[in-house]
Structure formats: C-alpha cells, structure tokens
N, C-alpha and C positions, 0 to 999 in steps of 0.2 A: 888833825882832827881825825878820827879813826875811816877806816874805808869801809865802803858799805857794798862793795862786788872784791870778787879776786881780781886783783891784780897784775897775777900771775897768771891766769887763764889765758888759754889762747885765744886769738885773731879771730874771729869768722866771716866771713865775704857776706854780703848783702847788697838786696839792690833798692836804691833808691830814690824818688821822684820828687824832685825840688826844685825851684823856681828858675828858669835857663837861666836869667841875667843876673839875677844872684851868681849861679855855678860860675858864670864867665869872672864876675867880677873878685869872686876868691880866689878864683885858678890865677888870673893878672893880679894879683897882692901873693901869691907864696903860700896863702891861708892852707895849712895842713888838718883837709877836711874829716881825716878818721879822728882827729886829736880834736878836732872843734866838737866834734859829732858827743864825743867821751864826755869830754866836760859838759857838755850842755844835758848827755844824759845824765848823768851826777847830779847836777844841781836841782834837776825835774822829781830824780828820786829821791832825795834829800829832803824836798818838801812835802814832796808825797808821804814818805813816811812819818816827815813830824807832824802832820796836818790828821793819819791815822794814830799816833800816838797821842797827841792832844784829843782825838774824839775821843779815844779808848779809855783815857786817863779822866775824863772830865769830871766826871762825879767825885774820887779820889780827892783832885784837887779842888774842888771847890769846898771838902768837908776840911782839907787840909788847913786851906785857907780860913773860916769858918772858926776852927778850934783856933786858929792862932790869934783871930779879933776877939775870940771868948775870953782865952786863958792865957793869951802871948806868945812873945818866944821865950826858950832859954837862954840865949845870948842876950836880950832886954836889959837885963844888970848890966850890962857889958860896954853898950853902949856910950859913944860920950855926943853923939847928933839927937 
C-alpha cells in the first residue's frame, strides 16, 4: 500500500486533550500513543482522500460504466464465466 505521507519526516511535539479514563487505560496497557495516533490519522486520511477522489471522478466513473454497459468490455470475449 503506497504511503500517503512522508514517513521519514521529523516528529513534531503537539498537545492533545483526550478522555482521562481512556488515557489511563491505554497507559496501563503500555499502548504507544504516538504510534496509535499516527495509524489512526493515516487511516482517516486514506478514507478522506478516497472519498474526495470518488467525488472528483464521479462523472467519469458514471460515463465509463455507461460505455461498458452499451459496448461491453474488451475482455468480454475471453471470459469463461
């Protein structure tokens, strides 16, 4: 899966406010907060970028689907199913 951010970029300290009970339980389980946040942010970025791409390409996708319905696909002659 391609990276959507520079994984070699330097780290930057930041302040966050989170639920105190959630923080306490995470610390008791030795959960790496920085890594967990980075993974969650990456997942959210992927979702947002995917949704943006679909929105920006909605017309082209619809037109290609219509063309495929009308004319078929190049590979139709090679299908076994």
